[in-house]
Residue frames as a rotation matrix with the C-alpha (Angstrom) as fourth column:
MET 1
0.458 0.596 0.659 123.82
0.862 -0.116 -0.493 139.78
-0.218 0.794 -0.567 86.52
SER 2
-0.685 -0.729 0.013 125.60
0.706 -0.659 0.260 142.56
-0.181 0.188 0.965 84.60
LYS 3
-0.287 0.527 -0.800 124.16
0.009 -0.833 -0.552 146.00
-0.958 -0.165 0.235 84.13
PRO 4
0.473 0.499 0.726 122.03
0.773 0.161 -0.614 146.59
-0.424 0.851 -0.310 81.03
GLU 5
-0.315 -0.654 0.687 123.44
0.919 -0.391 0.049 148.83
0.237 0.647 0.725 78.33
TYR 6
0.273 0.518 0.810 121.15
0.336 -0.841 0.425 151.68
0.901 0.157 -0.404 79.38
ALA 7
0.528 -0.134 -0.838 122.78
0.845 -0.007 0.534 151.87
-0.078 -0.991 0.109 82.82
CYS 8
-0.593 -0.805 0.016 125.17
0.800 -0.588 0.122 154.54
-0.089 0.085 0.992 81.45
LEU 9
-0.312 0.559 0.768 122.13
0.280 -0.718 0.637 156.71
0.908 0.414 0.068 80.67
PHE 10
0.749 0.543 -0.380 120.97
0.478 -0.046 0.877 156.45
0.459 -0.838 -0.294 84.30
GLU 11
0.117 -0.803 -0.584 124.50
0.945 -0.091 0.315 157.34
-0.306 -0.589 0.748 85.44
ALA 12
-0.722 -0.367 0.587 124.61
0.585 -0.776 0.235 160.39
0.369 0.513 0.775 83.15
ILE 13
0.189 0.869 0.457 121.20
0.226 -0.492 0.841 161.54
0.956 -0.056 -0.289 84.37
LEU 14
0.760 0.094 -0.643 122.18
0.641 0.054 0.766 161.15
0.107 -0.994 -0.019 88.01
ASP 15
-0.298 -0.938 -0.178 125.51
0.931 -0.326 0.162 162.92
-0.210 -0.117 0.971 87.43
SER 16
-0.626 0.092 0.774 123.78
0.394 -0.819 0.416 165.84
0.673 0.566 0.477 85.68
MET 17
0.525 0.850 0.039 121.13
0.310 -0.233 0.922 166.07
0.793 -0.472 -0.386 88.39
GLU 18
0.443 -0.450 -0.775 123.78
0.878 0.043 0.477 166.14
-0.181 -0.892 0.415 91.07
LYS 19
-0.637 -0.743 0.204 125.68
0.771 -0.618 0.157 168.92
0.010 0.257 0.966 89.25
ALA 20
-0.270 0.607 0.747 122.57
0.251 -0.705 0.664 171.01
0.930 0.367 0.038 88.58
GLY 21
0.732 0.576 -0.363 121.58
0.456 -0.019 0.890 170.69
0.506 -0.817 -0.276 92.23
ARG 22
0.160 -0.774 -0.613 125.05
0.936 -0.078 0.343 171.55
-0.313 -0.628 0.712 93.47
TYR 23
-0.638 -0.429 0.639 125.38
0.675 -0.711 0.198 174.55
0.370 0.558 0.743 91.17
THR 24
-0.209 0.692 0.691 122.14
-0.044 -0.712 0.701 176.09
0.977 0.116 0.180 92.42
GLU 25
0.117 0.219 -0.969 122.29
0.885 0.419 0.202 175.03
0.450 -0.881 -0.145 96.06
ASN 26
-0.039 -0.033 -0.999 121.56
0.835 -0.550 -0.015 177.92
-0.548 -0.835 0.049 98.42
MET 27
-0.945 -0.247 0.216 120.94
0.328 -0.745 0.581 180.30
0.018 0.620 0.784 95.48
GLU 28
-0.107 0.918 -0.382 118.05
0.148 -0.366 -0.919 182.65
-0.983 -0.155 -0.096 95.16
GLN 29
0.468 0.375 0.800 116.41
0.797 0.213 -0.565 183.14
-0.382 0.902 -0.199 91.78
GLY 30
0.981 -0.102 -0.168 117.81
-0.148 -0.945 -0.291 186.66
-0.129 0.310 -0.942 91.41
ASP 31
0.166 -0.978 0.128 121.33
-0.596 0.004 0.803 185.43
-0.786 -0.210 -0.582 92.03
PHE 32
-0.085 -0.125 0.989 120.81
0.487 0.860 0.151 182.63
-0.869 0.494 -0.012 89.53
ILE 33
0.813 0.449 0.371 119.55
0.544 -0.358 -0.758 185.06
-0.208 0.818 -0.536 86.87
ASN 34
0.869 -0.473 -0.145 122.54
-0.484 -0.874 -0.049 187.29
-0.103 0.112 -0.988 87.36
ASP 35
-0.058 -0.899 0.434 125.10
-0.545 0.392 0.741 184.46
-0.836 -0.194 -0.513 87.33
THR 36
0.489 0.286 -0.824 125.28
-0.871 0.102 -0.481 183.63
-0.053 0.953 0.299 83.62
LYS 37
-0.492 -0.748 -0.445 127.96
-0.749 0.624 -0.221 180.94
0.443 0.225 -0.868 84.05
THR 38
-0.829 0.244 0.504 125.92
-0.243 0.654 -0.717 179.04
-0.504 -0.717 -0.482 86.63
ALA 39
0.182 0.972 -0.148 122.72
-0.559 -0.021 -0.829 179.41
-0.809 0.234 0.540 84.62
GLU 40
0.327 -0.089 -0.941 124.34
-0.922 0.191 -0.338 178.12
0.209 0.978 -0.019 81.43
ALA 41
-0.763 -0.633 -0.130 126.11
-0.568 0.754 -0.330 175.24
0.307 -0.178 -0.935 83.19
THR 42
-0.586 0.640 0.497 122.85
-0.255 0.436 -0.863 174.25
-0.769 -0.633 -0.092 84.87
LEU 43
0.402 0.727 -0.556 120.94
-0.763 -0.070 -0.642 174.51
-0.506 0.683 0.527 81.60
TYR 44
-0.208 -0.570 -0.795 123.53
-0.878 0.467 -0.104 172.28
0.430 0.676 -0.598 79.92
ASN 45
-0.952 -0.220 0.213 123.05
-0.300 0.808 -0.508 169.63
-0.060 -0.547 -0.835 82.60
VAL 46
-0.135 0.975 0.176 119.27
-0.343 0.121 -0.931 169.78
-0.930 -0.186 0.319 82.30
GLN 47
0.374 0.209 -0.904 119.66
-0.925 0.015 -0.379 169.31
-0.066 0.978 0.199 78.56
VAL 48
-0.681 -0.641 -0.354 121.83
-0.629 0.760 -0.166 166.22
0.375 0.110 -0.921 79.22
ILE 49
-0.712 0.506 0.487 119.07
-0.196 0.523 -0.829 164.87
-0.674 -0.686 -0.274 81.46
ALA 50
0.277 0.884 -0.376 116.50
-0.616 -0.137 -0.776 165.48
-0.738 0.446 0.507 78.72
GLU 51
0.073 -0.321 -0.944 118.64
-0.957 0.243 -0.156 163.89
0.280 0.915 -0.290 76.01
CYS 52
-0.910 -0.412 0.047 119.35
-0.404 0.856 -0.323 160.78
0.093 -0.313 -0.945 78.13
ALA 53
-0.358 0.867 0.346 115.62
-0.214 0.284 -0.934 160.44
-0.909 -0.409 0.084 78.84
ARG 54
0.408 0.499 -0.764 114.93
-0.831 -0.143 -0.537 160.70
-0.377 0.855 0.356 75.12
LEU 55
-0.170 -0.606 -0.777 117.52
-0.845 0.495 -0.201 158.01
0.507 0.623 -0.596 74.35
MET 56
-0.532 0.001 0.846 116.30
-0.655 0.633 -0.413 155.62
-0.536 -0.774 -0.336 77.08
PRO 57
-0.905 0.166 -0.392 115.21
-0.191 0.665 0.722 152.36
0.381 0.728 -0.570 75.43
GLU 58
-0.060 0.996 0.064 111.55
-0.678 -0.088 0.730 151.39
0.733 0.000 0.680 75.56
ASP 59
0.210 0.146 -0.967 112.24
0.400 0.889 0.222 148.32
0.892 -0.433 0.129 77.78
ALA 60
-0.764 -0.497 -0.411 113.75
0.592 -0.287 -0.753 150.61
0.256 -0.819 0.514 80.43
LYS 61
-0.770 0.545 0.333 110.87
-0.535 -0.835 0.128 153.06
0.347 -0.080 0.934 80.11
THR 62
0.186 0.863 -0.470 108.42
-0.343 0.505 0.792 150.19
0.921 0.014 0.390 80.55
ARG 63
-0.091 -0.303 -0.949 110.32
0.684 0.673 -0.281 148.64
0.724 -0.675 0.146 83.48
PHE 64
-0.689 -0.208 -0.694 110.49
0.664 -0.563 -0.491 152.00
-0.289 -0.800 0.527 85.22
GLY 65
-0.302 0.687 0.662 107.13
0.729 -0.281 0.624 153.33
0.614 0.671 -0.416 84.07
HIS 66
0.540 0.491 -0.683 106.72
0.831 -0.439 0.341 155.45
-0.133 -0.752 -0.646 87.21
ILE 67
-0.367 -0.734 -0.572 109.40
0.482 -0.676 0.558 157.80
-0.796 -0.071 0.601 85.92
PRO 68
0.648 0.711 -0.274 108.06
0.165 -0.482 -0.861 160.60
-0.744 0.512 -0.429 83.68
TRP 69
-0.233 -0.833 0.502 110.39
0.684 0.227 0.694 159.87
-0.692 0.504 0.517 80.74
ASP 70
0.066 0.310 0.949 108.43
0.954 -0.299 0.032 161.82
0.294 0.902 -0.315 78.17
GLU 71
0.956 0.293 -0.021 108.22
0.280 -0.889 0.363 164.91
0.088 -0.353 -0.931 80.38
MET 72
0.385 -0.895 -0.226 111.95
0.188 -0.164 0.968 164.72
-0.903 -0.416 0.105 81.09
ALA 73
-0.319 -0.506 0.802 112.74
0.861 0.198 0.467 164.35
-0.395 0.840 0.372 77.37
SER 74
0.422 0.593 0.686 110.48
0.840 -0.540 -0.051 167.27
0.340 0.598 -0.726 76.50
LEU 75
0.585 -0.282 -0.760 112.58
0.408 -0.707 0.577 169.65
-0.700 -0.648 -0.298 78.63
ARG 76
-0.498 -0.845 0.195 115.02
0.570 -0.150 0.808 169.94
-0.653 0.514 0.556 75.76
ASP 77
-0.335 0.461 0.822 112.29
0.859 -0.209 0.467 171.08
0.387 0.863 -0.326 73.39
VAL 78
0.711 0.593 -0.376 110.98
0.701 -0.632 0.329 173.58
-0.043 -0.498 -0.866 75.91
PHE 79
0.281 -0.684 -0.674 114.36
0.306 -0.601 0.738 175.22
-0.909 -0.414 0.040 76.19
LEU 80
-0.654 -0.481 0.583 114.90
0.676 -0.026 0.736 175.25
-0.339 0.876 0.342 72.43
LYS 81
-0.039 0.766 0.642 111.61
0.872 -0.287 0.396 177.08
0.487 0.575 -0.657 71.89
GLU 82
0.686 0.313 -0.657 111.94
0.663 -0.639 0.389 179.64
-0.298 -0.702 -0.647 74.67
ARG 83
0.637 -0.514 0.575 113.62
-0.029 -0.762 -0.647 182.97
0.771 0.395 -0.500 74.17
GLU 84
-0.272 -0.886 -0.376 116.86
0.412 0.245 -0.877 183.24
0.870 -0.393 0.299 76.08
ASP 85
-0.754 -0.033 0.656 115.41
-0.462 -0.684 -0.565 185.71
0.468 -0.729 0.500 78.62
GLU 86
0.283 0.934 0.219 112.46
-0.897 0.177 0.404 183.35
0.338 -0.311 0.888 79.28
ILE 87
0.042 -0.315 -0.948 114.51
-0.080 0.945 -0.318 180.19
0.996 0.090 0.015 79.83
ILE 88
-0.898 -0.428 0.106 115.20
-0.107 -0.021 -0.994 181.06
0.427 -0.904 -0.027 83.46
ASP 89
-0.335 0.864 0.376 111.44
-0.942 -0.303 -0.143 181.42
-0.010 -0.403 0.915 84.05
VAL 90
0.637 0.506 -0.582 111.09
-0.560 0.822 0.103 177.75
0.530 0.260 0.807 83.04
LEU 91
-0.030 -0.785 -0.619 114.40
0.063 0.617 -0.784 176.41
0.998 -0.063 0.031 84.39
TRP 92
-0.712 -0.342 0.613 114.25
-0.523 -0.324 -0.788 177.83
0.468 -0.882 0.052 87.90
PRO 93
0.182 0.822 0.539 110.89
-0.981 0.192 0.039 176.26
-0.071 -0.536 0.841 88.86
PHE 94
0.683 -0.031 -0.730 112.07
-0.235 0.937 -0.259 172.92
0.692 0.349 0.632 87.47
LEU 95
-0.345 -0.917 -0.200 115.17
-0.011 0.217 -0.976 173.09
0.939 -0.335 -0.085 89.66
GLN 96
-0.717 0.084 0.692 113.23
-0.664 -0.385 -0.641 174.13
0.212 -0.919 0.332 92.76
GLU 97
0.052 0.922 0.384 110.12
-0.953 0.161 -0.258 171.98
-0.300 -0.352 0.886 92.38
GLU 98
0.855 0.440 -0.276 110.94
-0.517 0.772 -0.371 168.88
0.050 0.460 0.887 90.34
LEU 99
0.143 -0.896 -0.420 114.65
-0.666 0.226 -0.710 168.06
0.732 0.382 -0.565 90.30
LEU 100
-0.562 -0.427 0.709 114.86
-0.827 0.322 -0.462 166.56
-0.031 -0.845 -0.534 93.77
SER 101
0.250 0.717 0.651 111.85
-0.591 0.645 -0.484 164.26
-0.767 -0.264 0.585 93.37
LEU 102
0.846 -0.008 -0.533 113.03
-0.490 0.384 -0.783 163.17
0.211 0.923 0.321 89.92
ARG 103
-0.175 -0.984 -0.036 116.48
-0.809 0.165 -0.565 162.45
0.561 -0.070 -0.825 91.32
GLY 104
-0.357 0.114 0.927 114.93
-0.762 0.539 -0.360 160.19
-0.541 -0.835 -0.105 93.94
LEU 105
0.718 0.681 0.146 112.97
-0.433 0.601 -0.671 158.27
-0.545 0.419 0.727 91.29
ILE 106
0.635 -0.547 -0.546 116.03
-0.537 0.195 -0.821 157.87
0.555 0.814 -0.170 89.05
HIS 107
-0.389 -0.817 0.425 118.26
-0.881 0.196 -0.430 156.85
0.267 -0.542 -0.797 91.94
GLY 108
-0.012 0.474 0.880 115.75
-0.653 0.663 -0.366 154.22
-0.757 -0.580 0.302 93.09
ALA 109
0.925 0.347 -0.158 115.44
-0.331 0.527 -0.783 152.81
-0.188 0.776 0.602 89.59
TYR 110
0.273 -0.910 -0.313 119.22
-0.728 0.018 -0.686 152.77
0.629 0.415 -0.657 89.15
LYS 111
-0.403 -0.408 0.819 119.57
-0.882 0.413 -0.228 150.73
-0.245 -0.814 -0.526 92.36
CYS 112
0.364 0.686 0.630 117.14
-0.434 0.723 -0.537 148.19
-0.824 -0.078 0.561 90.89
ILE 113
0.446 -0.158 -0.881 118.99
-0.892 0.002 -0.451 147.75
0.073 0.987 -0.140 87.59
GLU 114
-0.540 -0.777 -0.324 121.18
-0.736 0.622 -0.266 144.90
0.408 0.095 -0.908 88.81
GLU 115
-0.466 0.442 0.767 118.36
-0.511 0.573 -0.641 143.10
-0.722 -0.690 -0.041 90.59
PRO 116
-0.960 0.140 0.243 116.84
0.271 0.685 0.677 140.22
-0.072 0.715 -0.695 88.63
GLN 117
-0.541 0.838 -0.066 113.47
-0.803 -0.492 0.335 140.97
0.249 0.234 0.940 87.10
GLY 118
-0.733 0.335 0.592 110.72
-0.198 0.728 -0.657 138.91
-0.651 -0.598 -0.467 88.65
């Protein structure tokens, strides 16, 4: 069975999650705040995650209903509405508290994509 068209969205999400995690690995919040390049690169990757979640077709969202697609997609809106100096206050907790568990959910779903639906 070939991969569905939305497999590329899963791949982009996983790639962006890996990058965001790698960029901030072993960093403290203060270091992150003071490292503009890392903060902006990480924010970009979180925006990619949000956009891919927004573009995910309904059949994929239904098949993998345990993944919080709407919450992931809403990250983009949160960052657009926040003032630049407040973005870190939202981004840092997401990276520390949610990214790893979301990555596990996405990775598990991606592994199931090629398996026949029962």
